[in-house]
C-alpha positions, 0 to 999 in steps of 0.5 A, a space after each residue: 500500500 502506498 504511503 503519503 509519508 516519505 522519510 528517505 530520499 536520494 538527491 544530487 546537488 550541484 553548486 554554481 560555477 564561478 564567473 570568469 575574470 575579464 580582460 579589459 583596458 581602461 579607455 577614457 578621454 584625456 586619460 593616457 595608458 589607463 591600463 588593465 581594469 578587467 574585474 573578477 568573476 562572481 562566486 558560484 551559489 552555494 547549496 544550503 539546507 535549511 529547516 522548515 518547521 511546517 514540513 513533516 515529510 520528505 515528499 517534496 524530494 520524491 519527484 525532484 532529484 536534482 538541485 543546481 545553484 546559480 552560476 557567478 556572473 563574469 567580470 567586466 571592464 572598469 574593475 566591475 566584479 561579476 555578481 555572485 551566483 544565487 544560493 539555492 536553499 533546500 527546505 527539509 523537516 527538522 530531524 533530517 539526517 544528511 548523508 553522503 550516498 557513496 559512503 553512508 557517512 553523516 554530513 549533518 544533522 538538521 535537528 539543531 535548526 542551523 543552516 548547512 552548506 552542503 556544496 560550496 560554489 566555485 570561486 570566481 576567476 581573476 580579471 587581468 587587473 591582478 596581473 599588471 606589474 611594472 614590467 607587465 603593463 598590458 596583461 592580455 589574460 585572465 582566469 576562468 572561474 572554478 566549478 562548484 562542488 557536487 554531491 550525491 546525498 541521501 536524506 533520512 528523516 528521524 522524528 524528533 519526539 520525546 516519547 515513542 509509542 510502540 507495539 503491535 498494530 491495532 493496540 491503541 497507539 493512535 487512540 492514545 495520541 488523540 486522547 492526550 494531545 490535539 493530534 488527529 491520527 486516522 483510527 480504525 479497527 484494522 492493521 496498519 491504520 497508521 502508515 506514517 508517524 503522527 506527532 502530538 504535543 502533550 500538555 501536562 501542566 503549566 510550562 510542562 509538555 513533551 512531544 509524543 510520536 505514534 509509530 506505525 505498528 511493529 510486526 515480527 520480522 520488522 528488523 529485517 524489513 517485514 511489514 513497514 520494517 525500518 520505515 518505522 524503526 528509524 523514527 524511534 532512534 531519537 525517542 528518549 522514552 518508549 511507551 510500549 502498549 500491549 493489548 491486555 484483552 487479547 482481542 486479536 487472539 494473541 497472548 499479551 506476554 508473547 506480544 510484549 516479548 516479540 516487540 522487545 525482540 524486534 527492538 533488540 534486533 534493530 538496535 541493542 542500544 534502542 532496546 535499553 532505552 527507558 520503557 513504560 509498559 502499558 496494558 491497554 483495552 482493560 475495559 474489555 477484560 470484564 471479570 477475567 483479569 488473569 491475562 492482565 495479572 500474568 502480564 503485570 508479573 512478567 513485566 515487573 519482574 524485568 524491572 519495567 514500570 507497568 500501567 493499566 489503561 483504556 485509551 477508548 474510555 480515557 481511564 488511566 491516560 492522565 496518570 500515564 502522561 504524568 509519569 512520562 513527564 516525570 521520567 523525561 525530567 530526569 532523562 538527557 535531551 534528544 540525541 543529535 548525530 555527530 557528523 563523521 563524513 570525511 571528504 575523500 582525496 580528489 581522484 584526478 586523471 592527470 593524463 589530460 591536456 595541460 597548457 603552460 604559457 610564459 609572460 615575462 616572470 609570470 607563468 600561467 598553467 591551465 588545464 581541465 584536470 588542474 582546474 578540478 584539482 584546484 577546486 577541490 583542494 583546501 589550501 589552508 590545510 598542510 596535508 592538502 597542500 602537500 597532496 597538491 604539490 605531489 600530484 603536480 610533481 608526479 604529473 611532471 608539471 614542474 619538470 616541464 616548466 624547468 625545461 621551459 626556463 622557469 627561474 627561482 622567484 618567478 610567479 606561477 598562476 594556477 586559476 585563483 592560486 598564485 605562488 612564487 616558484 622555488 627550486 
């Protein structure tokens, strides 16, 4: 059955290319030899993820998979800088995890609400005004802009709820949420009424409230993907407290103790850490027991023997719901805040095929080195990092760039320009 809830999506993002620098010369009446005045190109636009509190699914990413920011404008004469490319803001629900698709590593957790730059725009190329010297007064060259970063990204929504309701389908989770909050989940007497998580804010007292999530019903084999499988399990990853509802009446023809053990087994299979999360066990549908309370007492003894708190309740008649809410608030007051995921993504060293074309031009004491593979290399190296600079130097030496320049007569102290990188040559 198709669901209107989408909690995982794969997209590609491409930041904008930097604008090219301009080759221009000052031309003005009565001004002799105005000199070079070509401006720099504008920076390419970034790709930025931002939290939208009104979004609750990743539905917007089901059909649109490619996101491209604006390119920087080219520079112009009169030292006019090109306009920066327009930054593209991508809205996601709070709680979205941004992962690198290839490695699965976490790039950012959007639960903090802070914007995240997922791909940086390319730097703009320098205009010829930068290359004028006393001995080179008419530089007829400028630099192209650099390409922006690109990433294949997987978005994964993990709900930010304090309390997660877990249990088999049709045990009354949706009914409980509708009773204790203003949420209006779909409620009916059949399995998998809830096909996507519902959130509700539960107000306990003045200044005391928490968020409760009605998680789709767990079935045996869910940890291997049966039923809704991981589609629901990832949403209780962040819950600080689990409320485990069990049908004490056995109205579905199942044994309450077996149900309780089956759900906990699925939690352990999915995540041992999740199975250790504080848990309150709630026997629901007690209004259907009548005089026969043997199943209820058997469940109580079994649960309390394992150290869990046990509550009797009937969500349909509201009996015991207020006591449960107060217990949840009291437990939450002593628990640490909702976990956020630390980024563990490490950008890989760029893979550069240096067999392509490379041009080296010589103007007085200025050396211009350009080529498609060099452009890609310069765009991906972090020159503020020592290891990255050493990697860059090694690639150039292995490609024979310095050897070619020495054969062409480069001298100690000459200036070498590689796109927006400029340095003095040292033997």
